[in-house]
C-alpha positions in Angstrom: -3.9 -17.5 62.8 -1.5 -18.1 66.2 0.2 -14.9 67.5 3.7 -16.6 66.7 2.7 -17.1 63.2 1.5 -13.6 63.0 4.6 -12.1 64.1 6.3 -14.3 61.9 4.6 -12.8 59.0 5.4 -9.3 60.1 8.8 -9.9 60.5 9.0 -11.3 57.0 7.2 -8.4 55.4 9.7 -5.8 57.4 12.6 -8.0 56.1 11.1 -7.6 52.6 10.7 -4.1 52.9 14.1 -3.4 53.9 15.4 -5.1 51.3 13.7 -3.3 48.6 14.2 0.4 50.3 18.1 -0.9 50.5 17.6 -2.1 47.0 16.0 1.3 45.7 18.5 3.4 48.0 21.3 1.6 45.8 19.6 2.4 42.5 19.2 6.0 43.5 22.9 6.2 44.4 24.0 5.0 41.0 21.3 7.6 39.5 22.7 10.1 40.8 26.5 9.4 40.5 25.2 9.4 36.6 23.4 12.6 36.6 26.9 14.1 38.6 28.8 12.9 35.6 26.5 14.6 33.0 23.9 11.9 32.2 20.5 13.3 31.9 17.9 10.9 34.3 14.7 12.1 33.5 12.7 9.6 36.4 13.5 7.9 39.5 11.4 5.2 37.3 14.8 4.2 36.1 17.2 1.1 36.8 20.9 1.2 36.2 23.6 -1.4 37.3 26.5 0.2 39.1 28.9 -1.6 36.0 27.1 0.5 33.2 28.8 3.5 31.7 26.9 6.3 30.7 28.7 9.2 28.7 27.9 12.9 29.5 24.9 14.1 27.6 23.1 11.0 27.3 19.3 11.2 28.0 17.5 8.0 29.8 14.0 8.4 29.5 11.6 6.6 32.2 11.4 2.9 32.2 14.6 1.7 31.4 16.8 -0.7 32.7 20.5 -0.9 31.8 22.0 -4.1 32.7 25.5 -5.3 33.0 28.7 -4.2 31.0 26.4 -1.9 28.7 28.2 1.3 27.7 25.5 4.7 26.3 27.4 7.0 24.3 27.1 10.8 24.4 24.3 12.1 22.8 22.0 9.0 23.5 18.3 8.7 24.2 17.5 6.0 25.4 13.7 4.9 25.7 11.0 5.3 27.6 10.6 1.7 28.3 13.7 0.2 26.7 15.9 -2.9 28.2 19.5 -2.6 27.3 22.2 -5.9 28.4 25.6 -6.1 27.9 25.7 -3.8 24.8 27.3 -0.8 23.7 25.5 2.1 22.0 27.2 4.7 19.8 27.3 8.6 20.1 23.9 9.9 19.0 21.9 6.9 18.8 18.1 6.6 19.8 16.8 2.9 21.4 13.3 3.6 21.7 10.8 0.9 23.8 13.2 -1.6 22.5 15.5 -4.5 24.0 19.2 -4.7 23.2 21.2 -7.8 24.1 25.1 -8.6 23.8 25.0 -6.2 20.5 27.2 -3.3 19.3 24.9 -0.3 18.3 27.1 2.0 16.2 26.9 6.0 15.9 23.3 7.7 15.1 21.2 4.7 15.2 17.7 4.4 15.2 16.4 1.8 17.1 12.7 1.2 17.8 10.0 1.0 18.3 9.8 -2.5 19.3 12.8 -3.5 18.0 14.4 -7.1 19.1 18.3 -6.8 18.9 19.5 -10.5 19.8 23.1 -11.2 20.8 25.3 -10.8 18.2 24.0 -8.2 16.4 26.5 -5.4 15.0 25.6 -2.2 13.3 27.6 0.8 11.8 26.8 4.5 11.3 23.0 5.6 10.6 21.4 2.3 11.0 17.6 2.1 11.3 16.0 -0.7 13.1 12.4 0.1 13.1 9.1 -1.5 14.3 8.7 -5.3 15.1 12.0 -6.1 13.7 14.1 -8.7 15.3 17.9 -8.9 14.6 20.3 -11.9 15.6 24.2 -12.6 15.2 24.1 -10.3 12.3 26.2 -7.3 10.5 25.0 -4.0 9.1 27.0 -1.8 7.1 26.7 2.1 7.1 22.9 3.3 6.1 20.9 0.6 6.3 17.1 0.9 6.7 14.8 -1.8 8.2 11.4 -0.1 8.8 9.6 -2.5 10.0 8.4 -6.4 10.5 11.3 -8.0 9.5 13.7 -10.9 10.6 17.5 -11.1 9.9 19.3 -13.6 11.3 22.7 -14.9 10.8 23.5 -12.6 7.7 26.1 -9.8 6.9 24.9 -6.6 5.2 26.1 -4.5 2.9 26.0 -0.6 3.2 22.7 1.2 2.3 20.3 -1.3 1.9 16.5 -1.0 1.9 14.6 -3.8 3.4 10.6 -4.0 2.6 8.3 -5.0 5.3 7.8 -8.5 6.3 11.4 -9.6 4.8 12.9 -13.1 6.4 16.3 -14.6 6.2 15.3 -18.3 6.7 18.8 -19.1 8.1 17.8 -22.7 10.3 17.2 -25.5 8.2 15.9 -27.6 11.1 19.7 -29.0 11.9 22.1 -25.8 11.1 22.3 -22.2 10.8 23.1 -20.8 7.2 24.5 -17.5 6.8 22.9 -15.0 4.2 25.0 -12.2 2.1 23.5 -9.0 1.0 26.0 -6.5 -1.2 25.8 -2.8 -1.3 22.6 -0.9 -2.2 20.6 -3.5 -2.4 16.9 -3.2 -2.7 14.8 -6.1 -0.6 11.3 -6.3 -1.2 8.1 -6.8 0.5 7.7 -10.3 1.8 11.0 -11.6 0.7 11.9 -14.9 1.9 15.9 -15.4 1.9 16.6 -18.9 2.1 20.3 -19.5 3.5 23.0 -20.0 2.4 22.5 -17.5 -0.3 23.8 -14.3 -1.6 22.5 -11.2 -3.1 25.0 -9.1 -5.2 25.3 -5.5 -5.0 22.9 -3.0 -6.6 20.5 -6.1 -7.0 16.6 -6.1 -6.1 14.4 -8.8 -5.0 10.6 -8.2 -6.2 8.0 -8.5 -3.5 6.6 -11.5 -2.3 9.8 -13.8 -3.7 11.1 -17.0 -2.1 15.1 -16.2 -3.2 17.0 -19.7 -2.6 19.8 -19.2 -5.5 22.1 -16.4 -5.3 21.1 -13.1 -7.0 23.9 -12.0 -9.5 25.0 -8.1 -8.8 22.4 -5.9 -10.6 19.5 -8.4 -11.2 16.1 -8.6 -10.5 15.3 -11.8 -8.3 11.6 -12.7 -9.0 9.9 -15.8 -8.1 6.0 -15.7 -8.1 3.3 -18.3 -9.1 1.6 -16.5 -12.2 -1.8 -14.9 -11.3 -4.6 -16.1 -12.6 -7.9 -13.4 -12.3 -11.1 -15.2 -12.9 -14.0 -12.4 -13.8 -16.9 -12.2 -11.6 -16.1 -15.3 -9.5 -16.5 -12.8 -6.2 -19.8 -11.5 -7.3 -22.3 -13.9 -5.3 -19.7 -14.7 -2.9 -19.6 -11.1 -1.7 -23.2 -9.7 -2.4 -24.8 -11.4 1.3 -21.3 -9.4 3.0 -22.0 -6.0 0.8 -25.6 -5.8 1.7 -24.8 -6.1 5.3 -22.4 -3.7 5.3 -24.7 -1.1 3.1 -27.6 -1.7 6.0 -24.9 -1.4 8.8 -23.8 2.0 7.3 -27.8 3.4 6.9 -28.5 2.1 10.5 -25.2 4.2 11.7 -26.1 7.2 9.4 -29.7 7.6 10.9 -28.8 7.2 13.8 -26.0 10.3 13.7 -28.6 12.5 12.1 -31.0 11.6 14.9 -28.6 12.3 17.4 -28.6 16.0 19.2 -26.5 18.2 18.3 -23.7 19.3 21.1 -24.7 22.3 23.0 -22.2 25.3 23.5 -19.1 24.7 25.5 -18.8 27.2 28.4 
């Protein structure tokens, strides 16, 4: 490599370092301003756009990125490791290890961990969106609980509903998006598919494992399952070799544990 190339590379590295130093200095200035305004910033490992508004008393934990027209209410705990963009988070809410885009999170919500709140999500007071929940273009009234492994898109959900694990609103038919309407005080059983357009009336149940394609009246139980048939003894020969293999493995492990020397005293 010639001297001119080495000099050019050195200049590029110096320019890159200067740009990085300037970006870090600008971000630290934003962090210091937020702290001076009453927010608690737990680490320099946080990035906040200068357009973001953070109320006094909010806590921003390490690994967070707050961008755009984001507003964080008082008493919120954001993070660790959350990304919030162009969204409002209401007073006293927590957003833990999750991503929120172009949405309105109500007061005293509990979001995360590992929740993906997509554009157009609006939640009321006391909503819980838990682990591996994804929402999009949906409205959640007060007190809804969606604990885990659920997709709710293009939906309007009444108050105090409970969603079992694995619920899916099937909102796209390959050509158009359709909405799902769920009333107040509904219980949506685990692994329910709600095929939109469809509605579930107030206080209704869906049985676990059901695919719901017709409207459910208020107070009803929607159940859609094939009839179970048990073939007695069918599994016995299929499982014999597997069980024997696991029993041999368990015996070997037990023998190894018995032969291992006991741990010495800790000083």
